[in-house]
C-alpha angles and dihedrals in degrees: 000000000000121000116234133193113215128190108206143164123221124225086261091057098253117146117228135180111211131188110205137164116230139158091248143335094271093054091048092049091052091048095049094045091049087056090057096254125141108226117218099174143347123204129185104236094181091070094060110114127209113232106203091193097052091106092062119094116238115236 
């Protein structure tokens, strides 16, 4: 299952950053909303790629 990063607010107004596995963004959104959270953003963290050459300066 993909790993997602979700920025949410609780009913008390507290901001939280969550990392959660879910089948897809829609299922995660439904789950978070059913828990009474206000979702600000959801990002798919499993699609991030490591660039082993990112430390090198481009010429």
